[in-house]
C-alpha positions, -999 to 999 in steps of 0.1 A, spaced: 42 606 868 39 577 851 69 558 838 65 554 799 52 526 781 84 519 759 107 514 791 132 487 782 138 456 805 172 445 804 173 415 776 177 381 786 194 373 756 227 393 767 227 382 800 231 343 789 260 361 766 280 374 799 270 340 817 287 321 785 316 341 787 321 342 823 321 301 817 348 304 794 372 328 809 372 304 839 374 277 823 407 291 801 419 298 841 415 266 853 437 248 823 462 277 825 470 270 863 470 228 854 489 237 827 516 262 850 511 227 872 521 199 849 489 182 853 483 192 814 507 188 783 507 199 744 509 174 715 543 181 707 553 160 677 585 143 686 596 133 653 584 94 660 554 94 638 553 74 602 570 95 575 558 94 538 568 62 518 577 49 553 560 4 555 578 -3 591 542 -1 599 521 -9 572 485 7 575 456 -17 586 420 -10 579 397 -5 612 370 -29 613 379 -53 587 392 -79 605 359 -105 614 366 -136 633 380 -157 608 411 -133 608 403 -116 576 420 -80 575 433 -59 547 465 -45 548 479 -10 528 514 -21 508 519 11 482 501 37 470 526 41 440 511 19 430 484 14 445 485 -20 463 472 -41 489 467 -72 507 439 -90 519 454 -120 547 432 -154 550 415 -143 517 406 -177 504 398 -206 529 427 -236 532 402 -254 515 396 -237 487 432 -231 477 432 -271 480 404 -269 455 421 -247 427 452 -263 427 435 -296 420 411 -285 396 441 -272 380 465 -297 378 454 -319 346 451 -295 325 489 -277 335 511 -264 302 540 -244 302 532 -211 307 534 -183 281 527 -145 275 509 -122 250 521 -111 221 520 -75 213 521 -75 174 494 -109 168 473 -106 207 485 -144 203 503 -168 232 538 -171 231 570 -189 244 593 -166 262 624 -169 282 613 -139 317 581 -163 319 589 -200 332 558 -217 351 536 -236 337 498 -229 340 461 -228 330 428 -213 327 396 -220 343 362 -211 330 344 -177 342 321 -193 368 325 -225 358 307 -243 393 298 -229 429 335 -220 441 347 -201 415 313 -183 410 318 -175 450 358 -164 445 344 -145 415 321 -122 435 347 -125 461 375 -104 444 343 -84 427 339 -72 462 374 -63 472 378 -48 439 348 -29 436 351 -41 398 320 -53 390 305 -90 386 267 -99 378 254 -136 375 218 -136 367 196 -167 360 173 -174 332 148 -202 342 142 -231 323 116 -230 291 104 -250 268 108 -248 231 96 -268 203 90 -295 229 124 -296 246 127 -286 288 160 -265 283 176 -260 321 180 -230 341 209 -212 325 233 -191 343 240 -159 324 264 -134 341 281 -101 329 318 -91 342 348 -74 340 370 -97 348 393 -124 322 389 -160 340 415 -176 367 447 -184 357 460 -210 382 500 -213 379 531 -233 391 564 -223 402 593 -250 412 627 -245 426 643 -216 404 614 -206 383 601 -168 382 584 -140 360 608 -117 351 594 -78 362 570 -65 333 534 -49 334 500 -58 333 485 -33 310 487 -30 274 511 -11 249 492 -29 221 457 -17 207 448 -51 197 446 -66 232 421 -38 240 396 -42 219 380 -68 242 370 -48 278 401 -21 262 425 -16 293 435 -40 321 431 -17 351 439 -37 378 450 -78 394 444 -98 418 471 -130 426 460 -149 454 482 -177 467 474 -209 472 504 -227 485 529 -225 515 567 -216 499 593 -224 522 616 -197 502 619 -175 475 590 -170 450 578 -130 460 562 -107 440 582 -78 441 575 -38 425 610 -28 416 596 5 404 574 15 434 577 47 454 589 40 486 617 28 511 621 -4 505 636 -16 532 611 -8 564 587 -32 551 588 -53 585 596 -87 570 627 -73 554 647 -97 563 631 -130 558 629 -119 518 652 -137 491 677 -111 477 655 -108 447 628 -98 466 650 -67 481 650 -48 449 620 -34 456 584 -37 476 579 -72 478 550 -97 490 563 -126 507 537 -159 495 509 -170 527 482 -193 517 455 -178 511 467 -145 504 457 -120 479 474 -90 468 450 -66 447 468 -44 425 467 -14 400 476 -10 366 464 25 362 460 58 380 428 69 393 426 97 362 427 67 338 463 67 329 488 39 332 510 38 358 545 23 351 551 18 391 531 -13 383 559 -31 370 563 -62 390 580 -98 390 576 -132 401 609 -136 419 627 -180 421 613 -204 444 646 -213 463 626 -238 482 595 -258 481 565 -252 456 546 -221 446 513 -221 433 491 -192 427 461 -177 409 461 -146 387 425 -126 381 426 -102 354 405 -73 353 390 -49 324 381 -14 322 340 -26 303 329 -59 304 355 -89 291 335 -111 268 343 -146 265 
């Protein structure tokens, strides 16, 4: 009798599934045998992994160290603070110092009522402001700060033109959220008491809005003291690798030792746009040597001058 036209053949898909299942079973058996013989082991938490807010081994961003020795490290998450090593070259540091020296005056603080500058005992350094984009070196540094912080600065050229028979040269225009670079000089004993960079009033936020972040660049070698300290930071202060090198002032919080060319970026506002009280910071007294630094404050919106 002839076979029916619709007789079923073994499914090719079924045989492939059986083969895969058999291979998995064999691999499992081999793994268990190796485990029993001690030739392989499972990962076990020994308790040696870094704890939350333990800064004994600062996290370095992989891939950000280049042939010039530049690299970025996380200092803290509350406040959000990051160190950029070798952000400025030695020549750039010396250029900023020499540019500022003839114009240095006693440092002041901002009055929250009038918005004007005033003298204060909490800040005993001398300083001066540089004009934004005033030359090629300054523009390069400001562009680098924008790249580091992701807070924009946009340069654009307006071509030269002839107006009413007069030839006007090319004009450089730019849009920026940052204030001009401030150069500061601290001699022995000079300091800046802990303070906030953000404002608690409406007068100082009319132009550009609130200060969102700060980049502090160290321009000189300080033999002792002069650290930047965050006394309200939420972390184990003594776990930083340089704890034993810090002054007594610097041991009152998470601190950064000033190193020529390094830059410190910290945020005065949280990602949800609220003000961050843990960004409270100060400059410890210089004990030995001289401290030169440059500060760049950045706003939420475009800052016009």
